[in-house]
KELUMVO-950418 format. One line per 8 residues: number of its first residue (from 1); their letters; for each residue x, y, z of C-alpha. Coordinates in Angstrom, 3 decimals. Layout:
BEGIN
NUM	a	X:Y:Z | ...
% end
This chain:
BEGIN
1	mncmektf	20.192:2.702:-11.647 | 19.823:6.066:-13.203 | 16.149:6.449:-13.628 | 15.696:5.191:-16.515 | 17.388:7.437:-18.766 | 14.350:10.123:-17.312 | 13.695:12.275:-14.095 | 11.362:11.380:-11.775
9	llltqnmi	9.919:13.337:-8.718 | 7.745:11.049:-6.471 | 5.050:12.759:-4.385 | 2.974:11.206:-1.801 | 1.064:11.584:1.284 | 2.394:11.517:4.797 | 0.747:8.056:5.548 | 3.492:6.293:3.900
17	gnfatsew	6.120:7.264:5.852 | 9.843:8.169:5.355 | 11.001:4.905:5.314 | 9.535:4.736:1.843 | 11.097:7.786:0.917 | 14.478:6.696:2.039 | 13.733:3.028:0.030 | 13.027:4.983:-3.311
25	akydvpay	16.128:7.233:-2.857 | 18.209:3.798:-3.306 | 16.395:3.702:-6.560 | 17.541:7.131:-7.408 | 14.305:7.983:-7.507 | 13.447:12.084:-5.694 | 10.739:11.362:-3.339 | 8.960:14.225:-1.485
33	lpfykvnk	5.526:14.682:0.657 | 3.463:17.204:-0.761 | 2.623:18.955:1.916 | 5.282:21.124:4.791 | 4.932:20.376:8.675 | 2.126:22.027:10.443 | 0.771:21.534:13.721 | -2.529:19.888:14.213
41	flrgirrl	-4.584:22.726:14.282 | -3.716:23.763:10.878 | -4.119:20.142:9.358 | -7.540:20.370:10.423 | -7.646:23.999:8.700 | -5.833:21.842:5.605 | -7.827:19.110:5.220 | -10.947:21.546:5.169
49	wmqfhipf	-9.634:23.625:2.617 | -8.948:20.641:0.301 | -12.144:19.005:1.042 | -13.632:22.364:-0.602 | -10.977:23.214:-3.378 | -10.697:26.231:-1.370 | -8.715:28.606:-4.109 | -4.421:29.077:-3.625
57	vsvwyskk	-4.095:25.353:-2.372 | -0.560:25.822:-3.156 | 0.501:28.323:-0.233 | 0.019:24.573:1.545 | 2.768:22.924:-0.882 | 6.582:22.056:0.527 | 8.909:24.008:-1.796 | 11.088:21.751:-1.864
65	wvelakks	9.760:19.724:-4.688 | 8.727:22.924:-6.878 | 12.065:23.260:-8.945 | 12.731:19.314:-9.753 | 8.335:19.753:-10.735 | 9.672:22.103:-13.217 | 12.054:20.128:-14.664 | 10.360:16.982:-14.425
73	dviivhmt	9.588:14.568:-17.815 | 7.150:12.224:-15.398 | 5.773:12.876:-12.601 | 3.853:10.750:-10.064 | 1.157:11.401:-6.962 | 0.087:9.406:-5.023 | -3.645:9.825:-4.754 | -5.747:10.537:-2.045
81	rmtldlpl	-8.466:13.141:-1.043 | -5.475:15.353:0.004 | -3.776:15.284:-4.026 | -6.529:16.127:-5.679 | -5.307:18.926:-7.004 | -2.234:18.350:-7.309 | -2.308:17.525:-11.083 | -3.688:20.717:-11.451
89	yinklnpk	-0.701:22.589:-10.175 | 1.950:21.104:-11.606 | 0.370:21.253:-15.111 | 0.773:25.348:-14.759 | 4.442:24.341:-12.727 | 5.138:22.169:-16.216 | 2.863:21.704:-19.050 | 4.715:19.311:-20.892
97	akviawyw	5.293:16.803:-17.788 | 3.452:13.328:-17.387 | 1.710:13.474:-14.371 | 0.208:10.106:-13.503 | -2.468:9.985:-10.904 | -1.353:6.616:-8.926 | -4.429:5.075:-7.139 | -2.333:2.861:-4.693
105	nivnsstn	-5.719:2.173:-2.647 | -9.437:1.378:-3.859 | -11.125:4.541:-5.070 | -13.770:5.958:-2.457 | -16.120:8.409:-3.066 | -13.677:11.208:-1.718 | -11.110:10.372:-4.328 | -13.191:9.654:-6.947
113	pkkvkgnc	-11.364:10.628:-10.132 | -14.396:12.811:-11.536 | -12.892:15.061:-8.608 | -9.412:15.474:-9.571 | -7.957:18.956:-10.837 | -6.079:18.971:-14.250 | -4.642:17.299:-17.306 | -3.228:13.398:-16.113
121	efwsfdpn	-3.221:9.865:-16.531 | -5.240:7.680:-14.345 | -3.611:4.370:-13.177 | -4.169:1.751:-10.461 | -3.703:-1.404:-8.850 | -7.018:-2.943:-8.866 | -8.406:-4.657:-12.000 | -12.145:-3.610:-11.041
129	dclkygmk	-11.282:0.289:-10.688 | -9.439:0.377:-13.913 | -12.651:-1.250:-15.810 | -15.224:1.037:-13.523 | -12.988:4.548:-14.031 | -11.210:3.531:-16.946 | -7.935:3.536:-15.522 | -4.406:1.957:-16.821
137	fnhqyyfk	-3.548:-1.066:-14.377 | 0.200:-1.469:-12.885 | 0.611:-4.020:-10.548 | 1.536:-3.389:-6.403 | 5.562:-3.258:-5.808 | 7.838:-3.368:-3.014 | 11.126:-2.597:-1.810 | 13.305:-5.454:-2.609
145	tlvkntke	15.932:-3.472:-0.159 | 13.411:-3.760:2.311 | 14.018:-7.491:2.504 | 15.326:-9.158:5.414 | 14.984:-12.578:6.910 | 15.541:-14.353:10.392 | 14.941:-18.271:11.507 | 13.439:-16.923:14.654
153	teqdvffc	10.122:-16.544:14.905 | 7.937:-15.090:18.013 | 4.450:-15.972:16.435 | 2.904:-17.824:14.086 | -0.060:-14.961:12.499 | 0.460:-11.516:12.226 | -2.061:-8.999:11.495 | -1.827:-5.347:11.892
161	gsdsgrge	-4.456:-2.552:10.048 | -7.155:-0.429:11.095 | -10.449:-1.836:12.369 | -12.362:-0.015:8.912 | -15.531:-2.053:9.231 | -13.268:-5.248:10.059 | -13.155:-5.560:13.397 | -15.481:-8.253:13.881
169	tlvslyne	-14.309:-10.467:11.562 | -10.935:-10.018:12.807 | -11.709:-10.988:16.505 | -13.702:-14.085:14.828 | -10.505:-15.471:12.875 | -8.141:-14.239:16.071 | -10.672:-16.456:18.585 | -10.742:-19.005:15.837
177	ftkmglrc	-6.781:-19.127:15.115 | -5.954:-19.150:18.827 | -8.087:-22.758:19.363 | -6.186:-24.338:16.551 | -3.118:-23.441:18.826 | -1.402:-21.360:16.806 | 0.545:-18.139:18.311 | -1.202:-14.962:17.048
185	lfrivypl	-0.346:-11.099:17.485 | -3.309:-8.908:16.163 | -2.759:-5.129:16.231 | -6.377:-3.885:15.328 | -5.610:0.214:14.858 | -8.501:2.888:15.198 | -10.739:0.376:16.498 | -14.126:1.173:16.034
193	hqgipesl	-16.069:-2.812:16.936 | -17.876:-3.075:20.460 | -16.123:-6.293:20.722 | -12.877:-6.133:19.825 | -10.608:-7.515:23.460 | -8.437:-4.281:24.460 | -5.425:-7.060:24.397 | -5.918:-6.715:20.441
201	ksksvdyn	-6.076:-2.802:20.455 | -3.518:-0.727:19.288 | -1.897:2.322:18.512 | -0.486:3.588:15.048 | 2.905:1.473:14.521 | 6.304:3.064:12.843 | 6.644:0.638:9.082 | 9.852:-0.404:11.099
209	elleqnvk	8.258:-2.040:13.857 | 5.704:-3.150:11.374 | 8.464:-4.594:9.125 | 10.071:-6.072:12.213 | 7.229:-7.835:13.517 | 6.381:-9.413:9.862 | 9.996:-10.604:9.447 | 9.136:-12.575:13.258
217	skallevv	6.404:-14.063:11.839 | 5.104:-17.143:9.860 | 2.267:-16.408:8.291 | 0.950:-12.471:7.650 | -3.013:-12.142:7.765 | -4.746:-10.566:4.960 | -8.492:-8.841:5.802 | -9.820:-7.099:2.478
225	rpgqvgat	-12.708:-4.918:2.411 | -16.099:-6.803:0.365 | -15.198:-6.109:-3.668 | -11.394:-5.322:-3.180 | -9.710:-6.946:-5.771 | -5.666:-7.135:-7.324 | -2.451:-7.677:-5.059 | -1.851:-5.690:-1.824
233	arqmeslf	0.399:-4.436:0.163 | -0.068:-7.472:2.107 | 0.326:-9.978:-0.822 | 3.800:-7.585:-1.474 | 5.171:-7.931:2.267 | 4.633:-11.755:1.347 | 6.294:-12.371:-1.426 | 9.141:-10.721:-0.715
241	lqkklitn	9.766:-11.420:3.141 | 9.249:-15.531:2.622 | 6.185:-15.611:4.489 | 3.006:-17.509:4.353 | 0.080:-15.765:3.699 | -3.775:-15.701:4.526 | -6.182:-13.775:3.216 | -9.921:-13.355:1.835
249	nesaanes	-8.797:-11.948:-0.852 | -10.211:-14.049:-3.923 | -8.332:-12.334:-6.657 | -4.968:-13.573:-4.813 | -5.525:-16.893:-6.615 | -4.958:-14.696:-9.876 | -1.195:-13.229:-9.066 | 1.165:-14.845:-11.078
257	fynennvf	3.482:-15.455:-7.517 | -0.009:-17.425:-6.398 | 0.910:-20.690:-4.915 | -0.981:-22.919:-2.473 | 1.605:-23.520:-0.599 | 2.267:-20.314:0.568 | -1.404:-18.454:-0.018 | -4.011:-19.834:1.716
265	ilgkrelk	-7.657:-18.481:0.992 | -9.956:-18.476:3.642 | -13.885:-19.392:2.208 | -12.078:-21.426:-0.626 | -10.250:-24.101:2.132 | -11.534:-25.807:5.177 | -9.830:-23.658:8.214 | -9.235:-27.497:10.004
273	dlkdfvls	-5.645:-26.992:7.313 | -4.901:-23.806:8.374 | -2.523:-25.297:10.881 | -0.557:-27.644:8.896 | -0.138:-24.704:5.925 | 0.666:-21.767:8.506 | 3.438:-24.938:10.231 | 4.821:-26.448:7.310
281	pydhssdm	7.902:-25.068:4.925 | 7.601:-21.498:3.092 | 7.840:-22.931:-0.591 | 10.537:-20.668:-2.339 | 9.348:-21.639:-5.580 | 7.529:-18.169:-5.751 | 11.115:-16.381:-4.784 | 11.088:-16.459:-9.060
289	fieqydfa	8.400:-13.362:-8.899 | 10.214:-10.887:-6.319 | 11.445:-9.297:-9.420 | 8.111:-8.952:-11.525 | 6.890:-7.110:-8.268 | 10.027:-4.824:-6.976 | 9.407:-0.927:-7.137 | 12.157:-0.980:-10.516
297	swlknfle	9.515:-2.855:-12.359 | 6.520:-1.002:-11.455 | 8.207:2.540:-12.300 | 9.295:0.441:-15.987 | 5.309:0.276:-16.135 | 4.649:3.592:-16.796 | 7.704:4.274:-18.634 | 7.287:1.993:-21.293
305	dk	3.297:2.869:-21.608 | 2.268:4.102:-24.667
% end
């Protein structure tokens, strides 16, 4: 594609990793990490610098993207607590640019839009946050270029993610699933709950490895925090990789791709039916929605908004 007749600079935080940067490039969209690499000690200083909005924050910004920002029409900033000052800096670099603050996670106290400096449009994947903070809505996205399939599976249910207050629930679900005879692989990163067995604890997992495990699974497990709505990255992986989804996110039933043959909402269906759900064939009628949630479609929604 040709950047849809515009030039875009997509900025993101280090947590997304190199895999996304390379995928964006396949869509002819330049993407850069906002900060240059520093050691652990300097990262701590930088975190405090951002937290307290100390002046001259630009000393931490990588120079790789600055020249492109000066001549870009639209600049999309993935919002985290570390990028709250970026819109203001971009305003100064290029006053004519349309700056989009994209919330790909739900808003929390450290990322409240009121803390963002500068002029920008606020967008989110979460309908509740859109209502609460007056944001514009855009769906989550994934990359068709990442899709890879295999007929060989190594586990029935796969989960990988941080504890983030979900540890007790995850352990309970693991025990329930294994009692049913399902093969489960759980990797709980940054464990907090005292009852998490060592076998379920994990160090951070590179996304390429995560993707490989997704592909080798019959079903992916999603456990969202209370009150979260909207399609998530895990739901995108399920749709694009053609894997069953087990989730406690009741709002999944409102998504266009929802199909009860592929999506099992915990609490809405009898748990005794889960094994048959997981082991039954994937319903490929949902494949028709992949184009709608592809990165190109997500980007187009920003550009066509008036």
